[in-house]
N, C-alpha and C positions, 0 to 999 in steps of 0.2 A: 822540139824546135819551134813547135806552134806557141809554146808558151814565151819562149824568148822574142820572137815576132811580136807577141803581144804586149811584151813589155816595153819595148823599143818603140812601137807605134804611139803606145800610152806616153811614153816619155816625150816623145816627139809632139804630142799632143800639147803637153804639159808646158812644155818649153815654148811652144807656140803661143800659147794664152799668157805666158809669162812675159813673153816678149811684146805681144799686143797690150799688155796692160800698162808695161814701161812705157811704149810708144804712146799709148794714150795718156799717161801722167804727163810726159813730156810736153805732149800738143797741149795738153790742158794748161800748162805753166806758160803758154805762149801764144795766147788767143789775141787776135786783131779784130775788133769790132768796129765797123762804119759807125760815125757817129750822127748822120742824117739820114734820112731817106729823100728829103728835100734840103738841100741847103739854103737857109733864108738870104735873100738880097744878092743871089747869086749872080755875076755875069760870066757867061760862058764864055771860055777864053783857050780855045784849042792850041793856041801857039804860045802858052804860059805852062809849058812842062817843069813839073818837080825836079829837082838837082839836088844829088845827094854826093857827099863825099864819102868813098869807102876806102879805109885804111884796113890790111890784113883780113879782108871779107867782113869787117864791120862797119855799119854807116856811123862815122863819126857826126858828121852835121847834114842838114837837109834845109833848103830854101825853095822859094816859091811854093810854098805848100797851099794849093787850092783846095784838096779833098782832104778833109781833118779824120783822125783815126784815132783809138781808144787801145792800146796794148795792153793787155791784161798780165800781170805776174802773180800767180797764186803762191802761197807758201807750200813747203815740202808735205808738212803735216796740216791736214785740212781738220779745223775745230770750228766750232758753231759761235755766231756772233763776234766775228775778227774785226778789229779796226783796218780801216782801209785808208789809203791816202792817193789824192791824184796829184800827179808831179808836173809841173809846166816848166820845160827847159827854157834857157834863157838865150839871147843872142841878139839883142838889139832890136826885136821886132824885125828883124832882116834874114835871120837864119834861126835856126834850133840845134844847140850843142846836145844832140838826141842821146850820144853815149854817155859822156861824162856828166850830163845833168838829166838825165834820164834813165836807161838801163842800168848803167851802173848804182843808181840810187835806188833803183827797184830792187834790185838783187840785195843790196844792203837792207833795205825796210823789211824785205823777204825774211832775212836771217833773224829780224825782231819778232817774227811772229806776224806781221802786218801785210795784207794784200796792197800790192800797189799797182797802179795805172799810169802809164806815161802817154799823156795826151799830145799828139800832132797836131798843135792847133794850127788855123790858118794865119797866116802873115798877111798884115793889112796891105793893101795893093788896090788903087784905084781902076786896074784892069780886071779885077776878077768881085768886086765887090760895089754894090751901089752906096754903102756909107761904111768906110775902112776903118772909122774910130771905133766900131763895135763888133766888127768882126770876130776879133779874140775873144772878148766877152761873151758873145753868142755861143761861142764852141764850150766855154769853160762853165756856162750856167747847165747845158745840155748835157755836159760830161758829169756833173754832178747830179743831175736827175736821172740820167741812165743807170748810174752807179746805185743810187739810191732807190730806184724801181726793181733793180735786181739783186738786192742786198739778200734776199733770202737764199735765193738761186746760186749766189755765191758766198754764202755762208758769212756775210758780214752783218754786223749792226747799223741798222740805217742812224743809229744816233752817235755814230763812231767815225765819221767820213770826213777827212781833213783835205785840204789843200796845201800844195808845195811848189813853192817858185823859188827859182833861181834868177838873178840879175833881172833882165826884162820878163821874164815868168815870175818874177816876185813882184812886178806891177801889176801883172794879170791875176795872179794870186789874191794880192791886196785889193783889186778893182771887185773881183768875186766877193770878196769878204765885205765890202761896203756897198757893192752895187747888185746884191744878189737878187733884189726885189724890182729891179730895173726892168721894166718891159722892154726889151730889145729884139723880141723877135714874137712872131704870132704861135701860139701854144694854148692847148687845151689840157695841158697838166698842171695838176693843183700839187705837184712834188715840190717842195723846197729846193733852192738852188744854195741854200744857204750852208758853207762848210760849218761843221762842229768845232773846227781848228785850224790854224793857219802855221805855216812853218814857212818862215821866209828868209832866204839865204842870200846875203849881200843883195839885198832888193833895190830895184828903182822902185820909187813911191810915190813921188811928186814929179808933176810936169813942170813945176814952177822953174822959171830960166836959171836961177841963181844956184840950184841944187840939182836939176835933173841931169839925166843923161841923155845929151841934146840927140844922139842918133836914135836914142827911141821914140824921144818926143817927135823928131821929124818921120819917123816911118809909121808912128801911129796917128799923130795929128795932121801933119802936112806942114809946109813953110808957112811961117807967120799965121799960126794958128790963134784965134780969138782968145780974149781973156775969160770968157765962159767957158770956151771948152777947155782952157788949162786949168781953170778951177775945179771943173769935173771930174775930171782925170788925176787931180791932185788930191790922192786918196787919205791922206793926213787931215784934210777938212772934211773928210766926209764919215770920220768914224762917229758912231753913236754907242750908247749902253748893249745894243744888241749885236754890234759887231764881236765876230768869233774871238775867242782868246788866242793869243799869238806867242810864237816861240821866233826870237827875230838872231839873227847872226849878222855881224858885221866886222870887216876888219878897219882899224883907225886909219891905216895907213893907203886905203883905197882911194886913187885918185881917178878911177875910171868913174865909178858910182859912189858920190860922196856919203860917209857914214851919216849925216845928217838926214838922209831919207828914212833910214830906220830910226833914229833917236826922235825926229818929230811925230813919227808914226806912234812909237812907244810912249811917247808923252800924250798924244791925243787919246790912246788907248786908257792911260792912265787917269786921264782928266775925267773920262767918260766910265769911270768904275769898273773897267774890264781887265781883269789880273793877267799880265802877261810877263813875259821873261826876254830882258835882252841882253845878248854878251857881245861887247865890244873888245875885240881883240887887238893887240898892241901891234900885230905885225900879220900880213897874210897877203896884203894887195885886192885884187878882184880875180873872180873866176878861179878860186881854189877848190871846186867841187867839193868832193869828199874828205878834202884835205890832203896837202902835198908836203908842207914845209910851216915852218913857224909857229907861232902861237896858235893859228887858225885850225892847224892839224887837228886839234882836241874837240872840234864843234858837236861831232858825231856822237862823241861820248856823254857831253852836256845835254843834247839833243835826246838821247835814249833815256837818260834818267828823268828829263821833263815828261815824256811820253808816260813813263812807269808812274811817275807822281800823279799823272791826271788820269790813270787807269786807262791809258791806251796801249 
């Protein structure tokens, strides 16, 4: 009888250890870390609460973001020197499509063996920022520095960290890719904010009136921005030979963000000797996420092949 009790107790302990291990693993796959100890150029606005749209228990969209965070999605199988990608959801710089262009994308990247980070970046607003034009870029630079700083702890190769942006998030990703050295906040960090590669999915790239997404331009730069400000954030004009290699996706029939944004950025990369890949699909419109219909639904397959060919 004592022996039976001993076996039952041992089995119970083993089950508890197993349960604890599984729970720890699940928790490890969904860490959320704050981006800043002190948010740069912040204006305190207690009457500016973050707003979430929740469907079936999932946050689909969030707006009025004033406290940025980085959500970490680890792969099931932990390996050394993994590739990592920081994801920037779109939403015209007025909200973040955090599920379709964030969480779901992170899970897809995990399936490829890539560690994913979803950046909930601050959305530009004069109520919470002394200079709203650089608020999102501050967050993107700091996110890249945090991931690179913790690369060893998170089993990431510090030279295989990419940035990925959708729509207006694509503008922020291309801004980081071309303005990574811009000193937009005070920091003692010597860690580079330069992405090793960029994945731009139906991105806003330009702030030029003829081809930009006007909602994104107004949210970021305000009404009637100066020519200098438009030029500074028209990222196709800021490409250099040091700009990271890019994989770019757009649908020809996109009426919301014109494909010229991607075409001009690709041509600027080509002119500067930066080898990149541009996929212009016949149809798909705007905001197709991981692919829902038409020819654009195959972009994830093409992206996976590109990542493999580059050793990511």
